[in-house]
PLY file of the C-alpha trace (Angstrom):
ply
format ascii 1.0
element vertex 354
property float x
property float y
property float z
element edge 353
property int vertex1
property int vertex2
end_header
-1.00 -24.11 3.49
-0.69 -20.73 5.01
3.37 -19.91 5.86
4.78 -20.75 9.25
6.84 -18.58 10.95
7.07 -20.14 14.59
11.02 -21.26 13.94
12.00 -17.64 12.17
14.68 -16.34 14.94
14.93 -13.11 13.09
13.97 -9.16 12.92
11.53 -7.66 10.61
11.09 -4.05 10.17
7.29 -2.09 9.41
6.80 1.09 8.62
2.92 2.91 8.36
2.27 2.73 12.07
-0.71 5.64 11.24
-4.45 4.23 12.27
-7.56 6.68 11.98
-10.01 7.37 9.13
-7.04 6.81 6.59
-5.38 4.64 8.29
-1.72 3.32 7.10
-1.15 -0.52 6.54
1.96 -1.48 9.30
-0.44 -2.38 12.05
-2.63 -5.22 9.95
1.32 -5.81 8.43
2.57 -6.75 11.45
-0.87 -8.25 12.94
-0.79 -10.56 10.09
2.71 -11.92 10.98
2.41 -12.21 14.86
-0.85 -14.59 13.87
1.95 -16.83 11.20
3.13 -17.10 14.85
6.67 -14.87 14.65
7.91 -14.81 17.96
10.99 -12.66 16.90
11.83 -8.85 17.21
9.30 -7.18 14.98
10.52 -2.96 14.58
8.49 0.08 13.67
9.85 2.55 11.33
7.34 5.76 11.94
8.04 9.39 10.31
5.64 11.59 12.84
5.34 10.90 16.91
2.15 10.64 16.40
1.21 7.76 14.85
-0.83 6.12 16.50
0.60 2.37 16.59
4.27 3.17 18.39
1.18 3.59 21.69
0.23 -0.01 21.47
2.26 -1.93 23.92
1.82 -5.39 22.39
2.31 -4.49 18.82
6.24 -3.65 18.02
9.71 -4.24 20.54
11.21 -1.00 19.45
10.37 2.03 17.28
12.54 4.48 15.06
11.97 7.92 13.57
12.72 8.19 10.24
13.35 10.71 7.58
10.57 11.26 5.36
11.81 9.78 1.37
12.07 13.29 0.90
14.91 13.99 2.36
17.26 11.46 -0.05
19.03 8.40 -0.02
22.38 9.65 1.99
19.17 11.06 5.12
18.23 7.53 4.92
20.86 5.39 4.94
22.93 8.03 7.72
19.50 6.69 10.21
19.53 3.20 9.39
23.04 2.79 9.67
22.68 4.06 13.15
19.63 1.79 13.72
21.90 -1.15 13.13
24.45 -0.51 15.20
21.26 -0.74 17.84
19.09 -3.51 16.20
20.09 -5.64 13.26
17.69 -5.77 10.54
16.85 -8.67 8.48
13.72 -7.86 7.12
11.72 -4.71 5.77
8.31 -4.44 4.62
7.94 -0.56 3.57
3.80 -0.27 3.04
3.54 3.73 2.02
3.57 4.85 -1.76
5.77 7.54 -1.40
8.99 5.48 0.42
8.96 2.20 -1.62
10.65 3.75 -4.55
13.50 4.76 -2.38
13.89 0.99 -1.17
13.74 -0.72 -4.77
16.57 2.29 -5.72
18.17 1.43 -2.26
17.90 -2.95 -2.70
21.98 -3.03 -3.25
22.62 -1.28 -0.66
20.01 -2.51 2.35
21.12 -6.03 1.08
25.19 -5.46 2.14
23.42 -4.76 5.65
21.99 -7.95 5.89
18.65 -6.01 5.10
15.71 -8.53 2.73
13.35 -6.87 0.92
10.66 -8.63 -1.95
9.91 -5.10 -3.72
9.21 -5.08 -8.24
12.12 -3.78 -10.21
12.11 0.01 -10.73
11.37 -0.45 -14.36
8.14 -2.03 -13.58
7.25 0.23 -10.51
7.13 3.33 -12.34
4.99 1.90 -14.93
2.06 0.97 -13.00
2.69 5.34 -11.63
-0.83 6.99 -12.59
0.30 8.83 -15.13
1.47 5.86 -17.22
-1.53 3.61 -16.59
-3.46 4.67 -19.66
-0.80 4.40 -22.34
0.98 1.45 -20.98
-2.04 -0.90 -20.43
-4.32 -0.23 -23.29
-2.13 -1.32 -25.88
-2.24 -4.51 -24.30
-6.32 -4.93 -23.63
-6.70 -3.56 -20.02
-8.90 -0.83 -20.29
-8.31 2.11 -18.32
-10.60 5.46 -17.86
-9.06 8.44 -19.78
-6.58 9.90 -17.40
-4.95 13.59 -17.85
-1.88 14.78 -16.27
-1.98 17.85 -14.53
0.95 20.65 -14.29
-1.32 23.47 -14.17
-4.56 24.74 -13.13
-4.93 26.37 -16.74
-5.83 22.34 -17.96
-8.90 22.38 -16.29
-9.82 25.06 -18.68
-11.03 22.14 -20.77
-11.41 18.86 -19.30
-15.09 19.36 -20.06
-14.13 18.41 -23.23
-11.26 16.08 -23.29
-12.98 14.11 -20.34
-16.65 16.03 -18.84
-17.88 15.87 -15.92
-18.12 14.69 -13.04
-14.68 13.69 -12.71
-12.13 12.34 -10.10
-9.03 14.93 -9.03
-6.36 12.93 -7.39
-2.60 13.60 -6.28
-0.22 11.36 -8.24
0.40 9.14 -4.61
-2.67 10.51 -2.08
-5.70 11.41 -2.50
-8.68 11.92 -4.60
-11.66 14.35 -4.84
-14.46 14.34 -6.99
-15.40 16.84 -9.22
-18.73 17.89 -10.49
-17.76 21.20 -11.98
-14.95 23.68 -13.38
-15.02 25.07 -9.40
-15.22 22.16 -7.88
-11.94 20.87 -10.35
-10.08 24.37 -9.30
-11.01 23.68 -5.89
-9.66 20.46 -5.42
-6.65 21.10 -7.48
-5.63 23.85 -4.91
-6.33 21.52 -2.25
-4.41 18.88 -3.67
-1.68 20.56 -4.61
-1.28 22.09 -1.07
-0.90 18.85 0.24
0.82 16.63 -1.57
2.58 19.15 -4.74
2.73 18.82 -8.79
1.91 17.24 -10.67
-2.29 16.29 -10.14
-4.49 13.84 -12.49
-7.95 14.06 -13.83
-9.47 10.95 -14.32
-12.64 9.99 -16.18
-15.19 8.46 -13.28
-16.51 5.27 -14.69
-19.98 3.80 -13.57
-20.47 0.81 -12.28
-19.40 -1.69 -9.20
-15.73 -1.45 -7.67
-13.36 -3.79 -6.16
-9.58 -4.15 -4.91
-8.25 -7.04 -5.18
-4.77 -7.65 -2.64
-2.26 -9.72 -4.33
1.43 -10.81 -3.48
2.87 -11.28 -7.11
5.72 -14.34 -7.81
8.21 -11.89 -9.46
7.59 -13.86 -13.22
4.17 -13.36 -14.12
1.88 -15.25 -11.57
0.34 -14.93 -8.36
1.25 -16.19 -4.99
-1.86 -15.30 -3.19
-4.79 -13.01 -4.59
-8.01 -12.14 -2.78
-10.57 -9.66 -3.67
-13.23 -7.71 -1.64
-16.05 -5.48 -2.39
-16.58 -2.20 -0.16
-19.32 -2.41 2.56
-18.62 1.16 4.09
-16.95 3.57 2.55
-16.04 6.81 4.48
-16.13 10.34 2.34
-12.36 10.31 1.85
-13.92 6.73 -0.21
-11.98 5.14 1.79
-13.43 1.20 2.22
-14.30 1.08 6.10
-15.78 -2.25 5.84
-16.13 -5.07 3.04
-16.47 -8.40 1.89
-14.18 -11.27 0.00
-16.15 -12.10 -2.96
-15.53 -14.29 -6.21
-15.68 -13.98 -9.49
-13.81 -15.84 -12.12
-13.48 -13.01 -14.56
-12.54 -10.62 -12.23
-9.49 -13.06 -11.46
-8.74 -13.34 -14.43
-8.45 -9.76 -15.69
-6.47 -9.59 -12.35
-3.93 -12.51 -12.87
-3.58 -10.33 -16.53
-2.09 -7.25 -15.18
0.15 -8.97 -13.43
1.33 -11.11 -15.77
1.97 -8.41 -17.61
3.52 -6.59 -14.97
5.45 -9.65 -14.02
4.66 -7.88 -10.39
7.33 -9.02 -8.06
5.63 -7.79 -3.98
2.38 -7.05 -2.77
-0.02 -5.02 -4.31
-3.65 -3.78 -4.06
-5.38 -3.68 -7.81
-8.98 -0.63 -7.94
-10.91 -2.12 -10.57
-14.84 -0.93 -11.70
-16.75 -3.10 -13.50
-18.69 -1.09 -16.11
-22.39 -0.78 -16.37
-21.56 -2.66 -19.74
-19.89 -5.34 -17.77
-16.60 -4.67 -18.66
-13.41 -4.09 -15.95
-11.49 -1.10 -15.97
-8.02 -0.80 -13.89
-7.97 2.35 -11.90
-5.01 2.36 -9.92
-2.30 -0.37 -8.47
-1.04 1.00 -5.35
2.58 -0.75 -5.09
1.93 -2.25 -1.25
-0.18 -3.87 1.11
-3.43 -1.48 1.89
-4.98 -1.18 4.78
-7.53 -4.02 4.70
-5.02 -6.96 4.13
-5.89 -8.73 7.32
-8.42 -9.32 5.45
-6.88 -11.93 3.62
-5.35 -13.29 6.56
-9.00 -14.18 7.93
-9.87 -15.30 4.80
-7.59 -17.85 4.71
-4.45 -16.49 2.94
-1.71 -15.31 4.98
0.11 -12.57 2.61
2.36 -10.42 4.54
3.69 -13.64 6.01
4.15 -15.15 2.85
6.44 -11.55 1.52
8.52 -12.40 4.93
9.50 -15.59 3.74
10.01 -14.54 -0.03
12.38 -11.77 1.34
14.18 -14.64 2.92
14.91 -16.48 -0.34
12.36 -19.25 0.92
10.12 -21.41 -1.55
7.01 -20.22 -1.37
3.69 -22.61 -2.09
0.30 -20.67 -3.45
-1.49 -19.42 -0.64
-5.12 -21.32 -0.15
-8.09 -20.15 -1.62
-10.20 -17.60 -0.18
-13.01 -18.26 1.76
-15.95 -16.61 0.12
-18.03 -14.28 1.91
-15.10 -13.22 4.44
-16.03 -9.71 5.69
-14.53 -6.84 7.75
-15.65 -3.88 9.38
-13.09 -1.39 11.09
-13.04 -0.50 14.64
-11.80 2.81 15.64
-10.11 2.62 19.45
-8.40 4.97 21.68
-5.57 4.18 23.24
-3.89 4.84 26.42
-0.10 6.08 27.10
1.48 8.38 29.47
2.73 11.21 27.54
5.97 10.12 28.65
6.27 8.12 25.51
5.69 11.05 23.12
7.93 12.67 24.23
10.90 9.90 24.40
10.35 8.90 20.19
10.37 12.75 19.63
12.72 14.21 21.73
15.33 10.53 21.06
13.49 9.17 17.95
13.69 6.36 19.06
11.12 3.92 21.86
12.98 0.64 23.12
10.11 -1.22 24.48
11.43 -5.36 24.68
0 1
1 2
2 3
3 4
4 5
5 6
6 7
7 8
8 9
9 10
10 11
11 12
12 13
13 14
14 15
15 16
16 17
17 18
18 19
19 20
20 21
21 22
22 23
23 24
24 25
25 26
26 27
27 28
28 29
29 30
30 31
31 32
32 33
33 34
34 35
35 36
36 37
37 38
38 39
39 40
40 41
41 42
42 43
43 44
44 45
45 46
46 47
47 48
48 49
49 50
50 51
51 52
52 53
53 54
54 55
55 56
56 57
57 58
58 59
59 60
60 61
61 62
62 63
63 64
64 65
65 66
66 67
67 68
68 69
69 70
70 71
71 72
72 73
73 74
74 75
75 76
76 77
77 78
78 79
79 80
80 81
81 82
82 83
83 84
84 85
85 86
86 87
87 88
88 89
89 90
90 91
91 92
92 93
93 94
94 95
95 96
96 97
97 98
98 99
99 100
100 101
101 102
102 103
103 104
104 105
105 106
106 107
107 108
108 109
109 110
110 111
111 112
112 113
113 114
114 115
115 116
116 117
117 118
118 119
119 120
120 121
121 122
122 123
123 124
124 125
125 126
126 127
127 128
128 129
129 130
130 131
131 132
132 133
133 134
134 135
135 136
136 137
137 138
138 139
139 140
140 141
141 142
142 143
143 144
144 145
145 146
146 147
147 148
148 149
149 150
150 151
151 152
152 153
153 154
154 155
155 156
156 157
157 158
158 159
159 160
160 161
161 162
162 163
163 164
164 165
165 166
166 167
167 168
168 169
169 170
170 171
171 172
172 173
173 174
174 175
175 176
176 177
177 178
178 179
179 180
180 181
181 182
182 183
183 184
184 185
185 186
186 187
187 188
188 189
189 190
190 191
191 192
192 193
193 194
194 195
195 196
196 197
197 198
198 199
199 200
200 201
201 202
202 203
203 204
204 205
205 206
206 207
207 208
208 209
209 210
210 211
211 212
212 213
213 214
214 215
215 216
216 217
217 218
218 219
219 220
220 221
221 222
222 223
223 224
224 225
225 226
226 227
227 228
228 229
229 230
230 231
231 232
232 233
233 234
234 235
235 236
236 237
237 238
238 239
239 240
240 241
241 242
242 243
243 244
244 245
245 246
246 247
247 248
248 249
249 250
250 251
251 252
252 253
253 254
254 255
255 256
256 257
257 258
258 259
259 260
260 261
261 262
262 263
263 264
264 265
265 266
266 267
267 268
268 269
269 270
270 271
271 272
272 273
273 274
274 275
275 276
276 277
277 278
278 279
279 280
280 281
281 282
282 283
283 284
284 285
285 286
286 287
287 288
288 289
289 290
290 291
291 292
292 293
293 294
294 295
295 296
296 297
297 298
298 299
299 300
300 301
301 302
302 303
303 304
304 305
305 306
306 307
307 308
308 309
309 310
310 311
311 312
312 313
313 314
314 315
315 316
316 317
317 318
318 319
319 320
320 321
321 322
322 323
323 324
324 325
325 326
326 327
327 328
328 329
329 330
330 331
331 332
332 333
333 334
334 335
335 336
336 337
337 338
338 339
339 340
340 341
341 342
342 343
343 344
344 345
345 346
346 347
347 348
348 349
349 350
350 351
351 352
352 353
């Protein structure tokens, strides 16, 4: 049975309200929580006054702007304490890769303020870093494409010998671009470095079928929910704008092995390739819900609702089997709002609707 949140009288905060061609997961996470019957207050924590979810009248009751994670723990806690003077928070669900580690490291400070999360340990989080996947998982029988940590551009001179072309040039947290030659690798290196800094990664391309799996781990090596999908519509940035739930015993077994090794606690997304030889390869582990998480809810598993209950310390039974063949297609839509809404967020760093 899926979680029922209708009797909870709490305030839930969710980050990452940007939609668009590279959407953040906050809006679908909130939609799933509301779908579980939750009628309490939902607060949006944003970094930019143009995060589009701010302008949806029926999405969040309040909006507060936060300092970027790079500002550090002191700035984060100072801002959080100011928010708590106005609005007590019971649960926070962070949805962006770059902020999760800050929430993990401040778990005790959050708990002292009455705020609950459901996140992995710092050790576990660091093991799934793109720079460590190959060295950690390959000895344990999980295949990972050959990956090279790039700390300066001169390393690209020997890339053709080490992994060959084509390959992916990736940011440590965000963005990936396919390079078919040394010239393209140089271009992508500088482009991604300018946006996200160093280090970068070069990763071998494994031809085959790509799968994405959204999972909530229980922290003991098992899963509370797991929904695999195959992309049907892919943007030029490699983002899935359409997908369908699939069923494969061997894929499920591979995913469960990864979660068992890590003893992952909380939500995550696995990116997996089944090579032409039938072997599964782990590409990435994203430490949060993906932007397509509503497909999980639509297929019978309301994973964000389960995370709310687990954060509060409730016992949650494994979620029902997902319905194979359930699909999603992302739909872009214009949001109409008064400019005063943006002005209020920009000037006051907050918006109180209800």
